[in-house]
PyMOL Python script that loads the backbone (N, CA, C, O; Angstrom):
from pymol import cmd

cmd.read_pdbstr("""\
ATOM      1  N   MET A   1      -2.772  49.129  36.368  1.00  0.00           N
ATOM      2  CA  MET A   1      -4.068  48.601  36.754  1.00  0.00           C
ATOM      3  C   MET A   1      -3.987  47.088  36.755  1.00  0.00           C
ATOM      4  O   MET A   1      -3.386  46.489  35.862  1.00  0.00           O
ATOM      5  N   ARG A   2      -4.579  46.484  37.739  1.00  0.00           N
ATOM      6  CA  ARG A   2      -4.558  45.024  37.840  1.00  0.00           C
ATOM      7  C   ARG A   2      -5.658  44.420  36.980  1.00  0.00           C
ATOM      8  O   ARG A   2      -6.662  45.070  36.691  1.00  0.00           O
ATOM      9  N   SER A   3      -5.465  43.210  36.587  1.00  0.00           N
ATOM     10  CA  SER A   3      -6.450  42.496  35.778  1.00  0.00           C
ATOM     11  C   SER A   3      -7.548  41.962  36.683  1.00  0.00           C
ATOM     12  O   SER A   3      -7.280  41.424  37.757  1.00  0.00           O
ATOM     13  N   ALA A   4      -8.777  42.119  36.236  1.00  0.00           N
ATOM     14  CA  ALA A   4      -9.907  41.631  37.026  1.00  0.00           C
ATOM     15  C   ALA A   4     -10.090  40.143  36.786  1.00  0.00           C
ATOM     16  O   ALA A   4     -10.026  39.672  35.651  1.00  0.00           O
ATOM     17  N   VAL A   5     -10.313  39.424  37.847  1.00  0.00           N
ATOM     18  CA  VAL A   5     -10.600  38.003  37.769  1.00  0.00           C
ATOM     19  C   VAL A   5     -12.013  37.823  38.288  1.00  0.00           C
ATOM     20  O   VAL A   5     -12.338  38.325  39.364  1.00  0.00           O
ATOM     21  N   PRO A   6     -12.862  37.120  37.550  1.00  0.00           N
ATOM     22  CA  PRO A   6     -14.226  36.945  38.044  1.00  0.00           C
ATOM     23  C   PRO A   6     -14.211  36.312  39.429  1.00  0.00           C
ATOM     24  O   PRO A   6     -13.534  35.311  39.661  1.00  0.00           O
ATOM     25  N   MET A   7     -14.958  36.903  40.334  1.00  0.00           N
ATOM     26  CA  MET A   7     -15.021  36.389  41.694  1.00  0.00           C
ATOM     27  C   MET A   7     -16.214  35.458  41.813  1.00  0.00           C
ATOM     28  O   MET A   7     -17.267  35.725  41.233  1.00  0.00           O
ATOM     29  N   PRO A   8     -16.067  34.376  42.552  1.00  0.00           N
ATOM     30  CA  PRO A   8     -17.214  33.492  42.757  1.00  0.00           C
ATOM     31  C   PRO A   8     -18.243  34.173  43.632  1.00  0.00           C
ATOM     32  O   PRO A   8     -17.894  35.038  44.436  1.00  0.00           O
ATOM     33  N   PRO A   9     -19.497  33.803  43.492  1.00  0.00           N
ATOM     34  CA  PRO A   9     -20.506  34.390  44.363  1.00  0.00           C
ATOM     35  C   PRO A   9     -20.188  34.079  45.823  1.00  0.00           C
ATOM     36  O   PRO A   9     -19.738  32.981  46.150  1.00  0.00           O
ATOM     37  N   SER A  10     -20.423  35.041  46.682  1.00  0.00           N
ATOM     38  CA  SER A  10     -20.256  34.800  48.105  1.00  0.00           C
ATOM     39  C   SER A  10     -21.595  35.057  48.777  1.00  0.00           C
ATOM     40  O   SER A  10     -22.309  35.989  48.406  1.00  0.00           O
ATOM     41  N   PRO A  11     -21.934  34.250  49.746  1.00  0.00           N
ATOM     42  CA  PRO A  11     -23.261  34.349  50.343  1.00  0.00           C
ATOM     43  C   PRO A  11     -23.413  35.581  51.223  1.00  0.00           C
ATOM     44  O   PRO A  11     -22.463  36.021  51.870  1.00  0.00           O
ATOM     45  N   GLY A  12     -24.603  36.119  51.236  1.00  0.00           N
ATOM     46  CA  GLY A  12     -24.944  37.167  52.173  1.00  0.00           C
ATOM     47  C   GLY A  12     -24.766  38.569  51.648  1.00  0.00           C
ATOM     48  O   GLY A  12     -23.878  38.839  50.840  1.00  0.00           O
ATOM     49  N   GLY A  13     -25.620  39.458  52.116  1.00  0.00           N
ATOM     50  CA  GLY A  13     -25.526  40.861  51.773  1.00  0.00           C
ATOM     51  C   GLY A  13     -26.132  41.190  50.429  1.00  0.00           C
ATOM     52  O   GLY A  13     -26.766  40.359  49.779  1.00  0.00           O
ATOM     53  N   PHE A  14     -25.914  42.448  50.031  1.00  0.00           N
ATOM     54  CA  PHE A  14     -26.463  42.958  48.786  1.00  0.00           C
ATOM     55  C   PHE A  14     -25.376  43.686  48.019  1.00  0.00           C
ATOM     56  O   PHE A  14     -24.512  44.335  48.609  1.00  0.00           O
ATOM     57  N   ALA A  15     -25.423  43.574  46.707  1.00  0.00           N
ATOM     58  CA  ALA A  15     -24.464  44.240  45.834  1.00  0.00           C
ATOM     59  C   ALA A  15     -25.190  45.281  45.000  1.00  0.00           C
ATOM     60  O   ALA A  15     -26.383  45.152  44.725  1.00  0.00           O
ATOM     61  N   VAL A  16     -24.461  46.311  44.601  1.00  0.00           N
ATOM     62  CA  VAL A  16     -24.972  47.304  43.668  1.00  0.00           C
ATOM     63  C   VAL A  16     -24.389  46.951  42.308  1.00  0.00           C
ATOM     64  O   VAL A  16     -23.189  47.099  42.076  1.00  0.00           O
ATOM     65  N   GLN A  17     -25.238  46.489  41.424  1.00  0.00           N
ATOM     66  CA  GLN A  17     -24.788  46.073  40.095  1.00  0.00           C
ATOM     67  C   GLN A  17     -24.746  47.279  39.168  1.00  0.00           C
ATOM     68  O   GLN A  17     -25.699  48.055  39.090  1.00  0.00           O
ATOM     69  N   LEU A  18     -23.623  47.422  38.467  1.00  0.00           N
ATOM     70  CA  LEU A  18     -23.430  48.523  37.526  1.00  0.00           C
ATOM     71  C   LEU A  18     -23.591  48.073  36.081  1.00  0.00           C
ATOM     72  O   LEU A  18     -23.876  48.887  35.203  1.00  0.00           O
ATOM     73  N   GLY A  19     -23.409  46.779  35.834  1.00  0.00           N
ATOM     74  CA  GLY A  19     -23.546  46.256  34.479  1.00  0.00           C
ATOM     75  C   GLY A  19     -23.444  44.753  34.477  1.00  0.00           C
ATOM     76  O   GLY A  19     -22.893  44.156  35.401  1.00  0.00           O
ATOM     77  N   ALA A  20     -23.984  44.134  33.425  1.00  0.00           N
ATOM     78  CA  ALA A  20     -23.925  42.675  33.259  1.00  0.00           C
ATOM     79  C   ALA A  20     -23.591  42.379  31.799  1.00  0.00           C
ATOM     80  O   ALA A  20     -24.160  42.971  30.881  1.00  0.00           O
ATOM     81  N   PHE A  21     -22.667  41.461  31.611  1.00  0.00           N
ATOM     82  CA  PHE A  21     -22.145  41.184  30.272  1.00  0.00           C
ATOM     83  C   PHE A  21     -22.041  39.680  30.048  1.00  0.00           C
ATOM     84  O   PHE A  21     -21.761  38.924  30.979  1.00  0.00           O
ATOM     85  N   GLN A  22     -22.269  39.255  28.817  1.00  0.00           N
ATOM     86  CA  GLN A  22     -22.109  37.843  28.477  1.00  0.00           C
ATOM     87  C   GLN A  22     -20.643  37.490  28.256  1.00  0.00           C
ATOM     88  O   GLN A  22     -20.265  36.322  28.348  1.00  0.00           O
ATOM     89  N   ASN A  23     -19.829  38.478  27.968  1.00  0.00           N
ATOM     90  CA  ASN A  23     -18.431  38.272  27.632  1.00  0.00           C
ATOM     91  C   ASN A  23     -17.550  38.894  28.717  1.00  0.00           C
ATOM     92  O   ASN A  23     -17.718  40.062  29.066  1.00  0.00           O
ATOM     93  N   PHE A  24     -16.606  38.102  29.249  1.00  0.00           N
ATOM     94  CA  PHE A  24     -15.726  38.597  30.308  1.00  0.00           C
ATOM     95  C   PHE A  24     -14.912  39.798  29.854  1.00  0.00           C
ATOM     96  O   PHE A  24     -14.712  40.732  30.631  1.00  0.00           O
ATOM     97  N   ASN A  25     -14.437  39.795  28.606  1.00  0.00           N
ATOM     98  CA  ASN A  25     -13.632  40.915  28.119  1.00  0.00           C
ATOM     99  C   ASN A  25     -14.433  42.211  28.116  1.00  0.00           C
ATOM    100  O   ASN A  25     -13.891  43.271  28.430  1.00  0.00           O
ATOM    101  N   ASN A  26     -15.714  42.144  27.765  1.00  0.00           N
ATOM    102  CA  ASN A  26     -16.561  43.339  27.804  1.00  0.00           C
ATOM    103  C   ASN A  26     -16.753  43.821  29.238  1.00  0.00           C
ATOM    104  O   ASN A  26     -16.731  45.023  29.499  1.00  0.00           O
ATOM    105  N   ALA A  27     -16.939  42.892  30.161  1.00  0.00           N
ATOM    106  CA  ALA A  27     -17.082  43.263  31.569  1.00  0.00           C
ATOM    107  C   ALA A  27     -15.801  43.916  32.075  1.00  0.00           C
ATOM    108  O   ALA A  27     -15.850  44.903  32.810  1.00  0.00           O
ATOM    109  N   GLN A  28     -14.666  43.370  31.684  1.00  0.00           N
ATOM    110  CA  GLN A  28     -13.384  43.916  32.121  1.00  0.00           C
ATOM    111  C   GLN A  28     -13.162  45.307  31.522  1.00  0.00           C
ATOM    112  O   GLN A  28     -12.626  46.187  32.196  1.00  0.00           O
ATOM    113  N   ALA A  29     -13.565  45.516  30.270  1.00  0.00           N
ATOM    114  CA  ALA A  29     -13.427  46.833  29.647  1.00  0.00           C
ATOM    115  C   ALA A  29     -14.306  47.863  30.365  1.00  0.00           C
ATOM    116  O   ALA A  29     -13.879  48.994  30.597  1.00  0.00           O
ATOM    117  N   PHE A  30     -15.525  47.469  30.714  1.00  0.00           N
ATOM    118  CA  PHE A  30     -16.409  48.370  31.456  1.00  0.00           C
ATOM    119  C   PHE A  30     -15.829  48.671  32.835  1.00  0.00           C
ATOM    120  O   PHE A  30     -15.856  49.813  33.294  1.00  0.00           O
ATOM    121  N   LEU A  31     -15.311  47.647  33.483  1.00  0.00           N
ATOM    122  CA  LEU A  31     -14.684  47.815  34.797  1.00  0.00           C
ATOM    123  C   LEU A  31     -13.559  48.843  34.713  1.00  0.00           C
ATOM    124  O   LEU A  31     -13.474  49.741  35.551  1.00  0.00           O
ATOM    125  N   ALA A  32     -12.706  48.718  33.719  1.00  0.00           N
ATOM    126  CA  ALA A  32     -11.595  49.650  33.546  1.00  0.00           C
ATOM    127  C   ALA A  32     -12.118  51.071  33.329  1.00  0.00           C
ATOM    128  O   ALA A  32     -11.533  52.037  33.819  1.00  0.00           O
ATOM    129  N   HIS A  33     -13.210  51.188  32.599  1.00  0.00           N
ATOM    130  CA  HIS A  33     -13.808  52.496  32.309  1.00  0.00           C
ATOM    131  C   HIS A  33     -14.332  53.170  33.577  1.00  0.00           C
ATOM    132  O   HIS A  33     -14.153  54.374  33.759  1.00  0.00           O
ATOM    133  N   VAL A  34     -14.976  52.402  34.448  1.00  0.00           N
ATOM    134  CA  VAL A  34     -15.604  53.007  35.632  1.00  0.00           C
ATOM    135  C   VAL A  34     -14.676  53.104  36.834  1.00  0.00           C
ATOM    136  O   VAL A  34     -14.964  53.863  37.760  1.00  0.00           O
ATOM    137  N   GLN A  35     -13.577  52.366  36.853  1.00  0.00           N
ATOM    138  CA  GLN A  35     -12.693  52.374  38.025  1.00  0.00           C
ATOM    139  C   GLN A  35     -12.191  53.769  38.360  1.00  0.00           C
ATOM    140  O   GLN A  35     -12.199  54.164  39.526  1.00  0.00           O
ATOM    141  N   ALA A  36     -11.757  54.515  37.364  1.00  0.00           N
ATOM    142  CA  ALA A  36     -11.222  55.854  37.625  1.00  0.00           C
ATOM    143  C   ALA A  36     -12.311  56.768  38.179  1.00  0.00           C
ATOM    144  O   ALA A  36     -12.061  57.544  39.102  1.00  0.00           O
ATOM    145  N   GLN A  37     -13.504  56.682  37.626  1.00  0.00           N
ATOM    146  CA  GLN A  37     -14.608  57.516  38.102  1.00  0.00           C
ATOM    147  C   GLN A  37     -14.967  57.163  39.539  1.00  0.00           C
ATOM    148  O   GLN A  37     -15.177  58.048  40.368  1.00  0.00           O
ATOM    149  N   LEU A  38     -15.037  55.878  39.829  1.00  0.00           N
ATOM    150  CA  LEU A  38     -15.509  55.436  41.133  1.00  0.00           C
ATOM    151  C   LEU A  38     -14.479  55.590  42.242  1.00  0.00           C
ATOM    152  O   LEU A  38     -14.827  55.501  43.419  1.00  0.00           O
ATOM    153  N   ALA A  39     -13.230  55.817  41.893  1.00  0.00           N
ATOM    154  CA  ALA A  39     -12.199  56.008  42.916  1.00  0.00           C
ATOM    155  C   ALA A  39     -12.559  57.193  43.815  1.00  0.00           C
ATOM    156  O   ALA A  39     -12.293  57.161  45.017  1.00  0.00           O
ATOM    157  N   THR A  40     -13.154  58.221  43.249  1.00  0.00           N
ATOM    158  CA  THR A  40     -13.531  59.392  44.044  1.00  0.00           C
ATOM    159  C   THR A  40     -14.722  59.088  44.957  1.00  0.00           C
ATOM    160  O   THR A  40     -14.934  59.784  45.949  1.00  0.00           O
ATOM    161  N   ALA A  41     -15.493  58.060  44.629  1.00  0.00           N
ATOM    162  CA  ALA A  41     -16.646  57.674  45.452  1.00  0.00           C
ATOM    163  C   ALA A  41     -16.255  56.695  46.555  1.00  0.00           C
ATOM    164  O   ALA A  41     -17.096  56.285  47.355  1.00  0.00           O
ATOM    165  N   GLN A  42     -14.995  56.329  46.594  1.00  0.00           N
ATOM    166  CA  GLN A  42     -14.457  55.411  47.598  1.00  0.00           C
ATOM    167  C   GLN A  42     -15.163  54.053  47.597  1.00  0.00           C
ATOM    168  O   GLN A  42     -15.444  53.484  48.653  1.00  0.00           O
ATOM    169  N   VAL A  43     -15.442  53.549  46.402  1.00  0.00           N
ATOM    170  CA  VAL A  43     -15.951  52.193  46.232  1.00  0.00           C
ATOM    171  C   VAL A  43     -15.081  51.511  45.193  1.00  0.00           C
ATOM    172  O   VAL A  43     -14.537  52.167  44.305  1.00  0.00           O
ATOM    173  N   GLU A  44     -14.950  50.201  45.300  1.00  0.00           N
ATOM    174  CA  GLU A  44     -14.122  49.446  44.365  1.00  0.00           C
ATOM    175  C   GLU A  44     -14.990  48.471  43.584  1.00  0.00           C
ATOM    176  O   GLU A  44     -15.490  47.492  44.138  1.00  0.00           O
ATOM    177  N   PRO A  45     -15.170  48.745  42.281  1.00  0.00           N
ATOM    178  CA  PRO A  45     -15.967  47.821  41.474  1.00  0.00           C
ATOM    179  C   PRO A  45     -15.214  46.515  41.240  1.00  0.00           C
ATOM    180  O   PRO A  45     -13.985  46.495  41.172  1.00  0.00           O
ATOM    181  N   ARG A  46     -15.964  45.440  41.119  1.00  0.00           N
ATOM    182  CA  ARG A  46     -15.402  44.110  40.877  1.00  0.00           C
ATOM    183  C   ARG A  46     -16.253  43.399  39.838  1.00  0.00           C
ATOM    184  O   ARG A  46     -17.352  43.839  39.500  1.00  0.00           O
ATOM    185  N   VAL A  47     -15.722  42.291  39.340  1.00  0.00           N
ATOM    186  CA  VAL A  47     -16.451  41.447  38.392  1.00  0.00           C
ATOM    187  C   VAL A  47     -16.650  40.085  39.029  1.00  0.00           C
ATOM    188  O   VAL A  47     -15.734  39.541  39.645  1.00  0.00           O
ATOM    189  N   ARG A  48     -17.846  39.535  38.880  1.00  0.00           N
ATOM    190  CA  ARG A  48     -18.084  38.151  39.288  1.00  0.00           C
ATOM    191  C   ARG A  48     -19.001  37.498  38.270  1.00  0.00           C
ATOM    192  O   ARG A  48     -19.806  38.165  37.619  1.00  0.00           O
ATOM    193  N   GLU A  49     -18.868  36.187  38.141  1.00  0.00           N
ATOM    194  CA  GLU A  49     -19.674  35.417  37.198  1.00  0.00           C
ATOM    195  C   GLU A  49     -20.828  34.781  37.961  1.00  0.00           C
ATOM    196  O   GLU A  49     -20.619  34.066  38.941  1.00  0.00           O
ATOM    197  N   VAL A  50     -22.044  35.049  37.503  1.00  0.00           N
ATOM    198  CA  VAL A  50     -23.240  34.479  38.104  1.00  0.00           C
ATOM    199  C   VAL A  50     -24.170  34.045  36.980  1.00  0.00           C
ATOM    200  O   VAL A  50     -24.582  34.863  36.157  1.00  0.00           O
ATOM    201  N   ASN A  51     -24.498  32.765  36.947  1.00  0.00           N
ATOM    202  CA  ASN A  51     -25.434  32.231  35.949  1.00  0.00           C
ATOM    203  C   ASN A  51     -25.061  32.593  34.520  1.00  0.00           C
ATOM    204  O   ASN A  51     -25.923  32.943  33.713  1.00  0.00           O
ATOM    205  N   GLY A  52     -23.774  32.506  34.213  1.00  0.00           N
ATOM    206  CA  GLY A  52     -23.315  32.738  32.851  1.00  0.00           C
ATOM    207  C   GLY A  52     -23.127  34.195  32.466  1.00  0.00           C
ATOM    208  O   GLY A  52     -22.759  34.480  31.326  1.00  0.00           O
ATOM    209  N   LEU A  53     -23.369  35.127  33.382  1.00  0.00           N
ATOM    210  CA  LEU A  53     -23.146  36.543  33.103  1.00  0.00           C
ATOM    211  C   LEU A  53     -22.034  37.070  33.997  1.00  0.00           C
ATOM    212  O   LEU A  53     -21.895  36.661  35.150  1.00  0.00           O
ATOM    213  N   TYR A  54     -21.255  37.977  33.449  1.00  0.00           N
ATOM    214  CA  TYR A  54     -20.198  38.635  34.203  1.00  0.00           C
ATOM    215  C   TYR A  54     -20.753  39.973  34.681  1.00  0.00           C
ATOM    216  O   TYR A  54     -21.018  40.874  33.885  1.00  0.00           O
ATOM    217  N   ARG A  55     -20.920  40.082  35.985  1.00  0.00           N
ATOM    218  CA  ARG A  55     -21.562  41.252  36.577  1.00  0.00           C
ATOM    219  C   ARG A  55     -20.510  42.165  37.206  1.00  0.00           C
ATOM    220  O   ARG A  55     -19.657  41.717  37.973  1.00  0.00           O
ATOM    221  N   VAL A  56     -20.589  43.453  36.866  1.00  0.00           N
ATOM    222  CA  VAL A  56     -19.729  44.462  37.467  1.00  0.00           C
ATOM    223  C   VAL A  56     -20.529  45.074  38.613  1.00  0.00           C
ATOM    224  O   VAL A  56     -21.641  45.563  38.413  1.00  0.00           O
ATOM    225  N   TYR A  57     -19.955  45.042  39.814  1.00  0.00           N
ATOM    226  CA  TYR A  57     -20.701  45.460  40.988  1.00  0.00           C
ATOM    227  C   TYR A  57     -19.792  46.126  42.010  1.00  0.00           C
ATOM    228  O   TYR A  57     -18.567  46.049  41.918  1.00  0.00           O
ATOM    229  N   VAL A  58     -20.409  46.776  42.978  1.00  0.00           N
ATOM    230  CA  VAL A  58     -19.714  47.233  44.182  1.00  0.00           C
ATOM    231  C   VAL A  58     -20.441  46.626  45.374  1.00  0.00           C
ATOM    232  O   VAL A  58     -21.634  46.327  45.308  1.00  0.00           O
ATOM    233  N   GLY A  59     -19.716  46.455  46.440  1.00  0.00           N
ATOM    234  CA  GLY A  59     -20.287  45.821  47.623  1.00  0.00           C
ATOM    235  C   GLY A  59     -19.501  44.565  47.940  1.00  0.00           C
ATOM    236  O   GLY A  59     -18.390  44.393  47.439  1.00  0.00           O
ATOM    237  N   PRO A  60     -20.037  43.707  48.739  1.00  0.00           N
ATOM    238  CA  PRO A  60     -21.414  43.670  49.233  1.00  0.00           C
ATOM    239  C   PRO A  60     -21.609  44.566  50.458  1.00  0.00           C
ATOM    240  O   PRO A  60     -20.663  44.967  51.136  1.00  0.00           O
ATOM    241  N   TYR A  61     -22.873  44.852  50.699  1.00  0.00           N
ATOM    242  CA  TYR A  61     -23.311  45.607  51.868  1.00  0.00           C
ATOM    243  C   TYR A  61     -24.236  44.713  52.680  1.00  0.00           C
ATOM    244  O   TYR A  61     -25.040  43.976  52.110  1.00  0.00           O
ATOM    245  N   PRO A  62     -24.133  44.769  54.007  1.00  0.00           N
ATOM    246  CA  PRO A  62     -24.907  43.837  54.833  1.00  0.00           C
ATOM    247  C   PRO A  62     -26.418  44.066  54.765  1.00  0.00           C
ATOM    248  O   PRO A  62     -27.196  43.123  54.913  1.00  0.00           O
ATOM    249  N   GLU A  63     -26.827  45.301  54.545  1.00  0.00           N
ATOM    250  CA  GLU A  63     -28.259  45.633  54.526  1.00  0.00           C
ATOM    251  C   GLU A  63     -28.656  46.197  53.170  1.00  0.00           C
ATOM    252  O   GLU A  63     -27.889  46.927  52.542  1.00  0.00           O
ATOM    253  N   ARG A  64     -29.860  45.852  52.724  1.00  0.00           N
ATOM    254  CA  ARG A  64     -30.371  46.365  51.445  1.00  0.00           C
ATOM    255  C   ARG A  64     -30.419  47.903  51.442  1.00  0.00           C
ATOM    256  O   ARG A  64     -30.119  48.531  50.427  1.00  0.00           O
ATOM    257  N   ASP A  65     -30.797  48.507  52.582  1.00  0.00           N
ATOM    258  CA  ASP A  65     -30.880  49.970  52.659  1.00  0.00           C
ATOM    259  C   ASP A  65     -29.522  50.620  52.407  1.00  0.00           C
ATOM    260  O   ASP A  65     -29.444  51.657  51.747  1.00  0.00           O
ATOM    261  N   GLU A  66     -28.461  50.023  52.923  1.00  0.00           N
ATOM    262  CA  GLU A  66     -27.114  50.563  52.701  1.00  0.00           C
ATOM    263  C   GLU A  66     -26.742  50.469  51.228  1.00  0.00           C
ATOM    264  O   GLU A  66     -26.192  51.415  50.664  1.00  0.00           O
ATOM    265  N   ALA A  67     -27.037  49.336  50.603  1.00  0.00           N
ATOM    266  CA  ALA A  67     -26.770  49.175  49.170  1.00  0.00           C
ATOM    267  C   ALA A  67     -27.571  50.201  48.364  1.00  0.00           C
ATOM    268  O   ALA A  67     -27.065  50.761  47.391  1.00  0.00           O
ATOM    269  N   LYS A  68     -28.802  50.442  48.764  1.00  0.00           N
ATOM    270  CA  LYS A  68     -29.654  51.416  48.062  1.00  0.00           C
ATOM    271  C   LYS A  68     -29.076  52.817  48.182  1.00  0.00           C
ATOM    272  O   LYS A  68     -29.094  53.573  47.210  1.00  0.00           O
ATOM    273  N   ARG A  69     -28.563  53.181  49.356  1.00  0.00           N
ATOM    274  CA  ARG A  69     -27.950  54.507  49.531  1.00  0.00           C
ATOM    275  C   ARG A  69     -26.733  54.662  48.610  1.00  0.00           C
ATOM    276  O   ARG A  69     -26.552  55.710  47.990  1.00  0.00           O
ATOM    277  N   VAL A  70     -25.906  53.621  48.523  1.00  0.00           N
ATOM    278  CA  VAL A  70     -24.738  53.671  47.642  1.00  0.00           C
ATOM    279  C   VAL A  70     -25.193  53.765  46.184  1.00  0.00           C
ATOM    280  O   VAL A  70     -24.639  54.548  45.413  1.00  0.00           O
ATOM    281  N   ALA A  71     -26.188  52.980  45.807  1.00  0.00           N
ATOM    282  CA  ALA A  71     -26.699  53.009  44.431  1.00  0.00           C
ATOM    283  C   ALA A  71     -27.215  54.403  44.085  1.00  0.00           C
ATOM    284  O   ALA A  71     -26.924  54.921  43.007  1.00  0.00           O
ATOM    285  N   ASP A  72     -27.978  55.009  44.989  1.00  0.00           N
ATOM    286  CA  ASP A  72     -28.509  56.350  44.739  1.00  0.00           C
ATOM    287  C   ASP A  72     -27.386  57.372  44.600  1.00  0.00           C
ATOM    288  O   ASP A  72     -27.449  58.270  43.761  1.00  0.00           O
ATOM    289  N   ARG A  73     -26.360  57.224  45.431  1.00  0.00           N
ATOM    290  CA  ARG A  73     -25.218  58.147  45.372  1.00  0.00           C
ATOM    291  C   ARG A  73     -24.483  58.008  44.039  1.00  0.00           C
ATOM    292  O   ARG A  73     -24.113  59.012  43.431  1.00  0.00           O
ATOM    293  N   LEU A  74     -24.268  56.769  43.578  1.00  0.00           N
ATOM    294  CA  LEU A  74     -23.565  56.538  42.316  1.00  0.00           C
ATOM    295  C   LEU A  74     -24.388  57.031  41.135  1.00  0.00           C
ATOM    296  O   LEU A  74     -23.842  57.586  40.181  1.00  0.00           O
ATOM    297  N   THR A  75     -25.695  56.831  41.197  1.00  0.00           N
ATOM    298  CA  THR A  75     -26.558  57.310  40.119  1.00  0.00           C
ATOM    299  C   THR A  75     -26.544  58.835  40.083  1.00  0.00           C
ATOM    300  O   THR A  75     -26.432  59.434  39.013  1.00  0.00           O
ATOM    301  N   GLY A  76     -26.658  59.457  41.245  1.00  0.00           N
ATOM    302  CA  GLY A  76     -26.664  60.914  41.296  1.00  0.00           C
ATOM    303  C   GLY A  76     -25.344  61.531  40.865  1.00  0.00           C
ATOM    304  O   GLY A  76     -25.330  62.533  40.150  1.00  0.00           O
ATOM    305  N   ALA A  77     -24.245  60.946  41.289  1.00  0.00           N
ATOM    306  CA  ALA A  77     -22.926  61.520  41.014  1.00  0.00           C
ATOM    307  C   ALA A  77     -22.416  61.205  39.606  1.00  0.00           C
ATOM    308  O   ALA A  77     -21.755  62.036  38.983  1.00  0.00           O
ATOM    309  N   PHE A  78     -22.725  60.002  39.106  1.00  0.00           N
ATOM    310  CA  PHE A  78     -22.118  59.549  37.855  1.00  0.00           C
ATOM    311  C   PHE A  78     -23.122  59.183  36.772  1.00  0.00           C
ATOM    312  O   PHE A  78     -22.735  58.928  35.632  1.00  0.00           O
ATOM    313  N   GLY A  79     -24.401  59.155  37.114  1.00  0.00           N
ATOM    314  CA  GLY A  79     -25.417  58.822  36.128  1.00  0.00           C
ATOM    315  C   GLY A  79     -25.541  57.338  35.829  1.00  0.00           C
ATOM    316  O   GLY A  79     -26.171  56.958  34.842  1.00  0.00           O
ATOM    317  N   PHE A  80     -24.945  56.491  36.668  1.00  0.00           N
ATOM    318  CA  PHE A  80     -25.025  55.048  36.434  1.00  0.00           C
ATOM    319  C   PHE A  80     -26.436  54.534  36.664  1.00  0.00           C
ATOM    320  O   PHE A  80     -27.102  54.925  37.622  1.00  0.00           O
ATOM    321  N   ALA A  81     -26.881  53.663  35.787  1.00  0.00           N
ATOM    322  CA  ALA A  81     -28.092  52.893  36.055  1.00  0.00           C
ATOM    323  C   ALA A  81     -27.652  51.726  36.944  1.00  0.00           C
ATOM    324  O   ALA A  81     -26.744  50.978  36.581  1.00  0.00           O
ATOM    325  N   THR A  82     -28.278  51.573  38.080  1.00  0.00           N
ATOM    326  CA  THR A  82     -27.861  50.548  39.024  1.00  0.00           C
ATOM    327  C   THR A  82     -29.018  49.615  39.344  1.00  0.00           C
ATOM    328  O   THR A  82     -30.182  49.925  39.089  1.00  0.00           O
ATOM    329  N   ALA A  83     -28.670  48.476  39.904  1.00  0.00           N
ATOM    330  CA  ALA A  83     -29.656  47.524  40.399  1.00  0.00           C
ATOM    331  C   ALA A  83     -29.115  46.944  41.687  1.00  0.00           C
ATOM    332  O   ALA A  83     -27.908  46.747  41.831  1.00  0.00           O
ATOM    333  N   ILE A  84     -30.008  46.670  42.624  1.00  0.00           N
ATOM    334  CA  ILE A  84     -29.628  46.030  43.880  1.00  0.00           C
ATOM    335  C   ILE A  84     -29.915  44.535  43.734  1.00  0.00           C
ATOM    336  O   ILE A  84     -31.008  44.143  43.326  1.00  0.00           O
ATOM    337  N   ALA A  85     -28.933  43.711  44.069  1.00  0.00           N
ATOM    338  CA  ALA A  85     -29.096  42.270  43.927  1.00  0.00           C
ATOM    339  C   ALA A  85     -28.536  41.563  45.160  1.00  0.00           C
ATOM    340  O   ALA A  85     -27.564  42.030  45.754  1.00  0.00           O
ATOM    341  N   PRO A  86     -29.142  40.443  45.546  1.00  0.00           N
ATOM    342  CA  PRO A  86     -28.536  39.653  46.624  1.00  0.00           C
ATOM    343  C   PRO A  86     -27.127  39.247  46.215  1.00  0.00           C
ATOM    344  O   PRO A  86     -26.873  38.932  45.053  1.00  0.00           O
ATOM    345  N   HIS A  87     -26.220  39.258  47.178  1.00  0.00           N
ATOM    346  CA  HIS A  87     -24.832  38.939  46.854  1.00  0.00           C
ATOM    347  C   HIS A  87     -24.541  37.484  47.133  1.00  0.00           C
ATOM    348  O   HIS A  87     -23.417  37.027  46.920  1.00  0.00           O
TER     349      HIS A  87
END
""", "prot")
cmd.dss("prot")
cmd.show_as("cartoon", "prot")
cmd.util.cbc("prot")
cmd.orient("prot")
């Protein structure tokens, strides 16, 4: 497994946030935990730092509706609490 490096924010689209952490190591541990589960959903979770928090997310998606469909699918399949956020 590769090491996650926080990605800088990129403009545009919407992300499905799976978790937010104050500590990068905690975000990376959560990322490692969900990567195996999410492989079957054909999405790749990533970590990025925004306003002092390390956010684990999938996306971005160009439209909010598309992000919402992915969020609903992940919640239904895996029980994740998700949030839609501008990317």
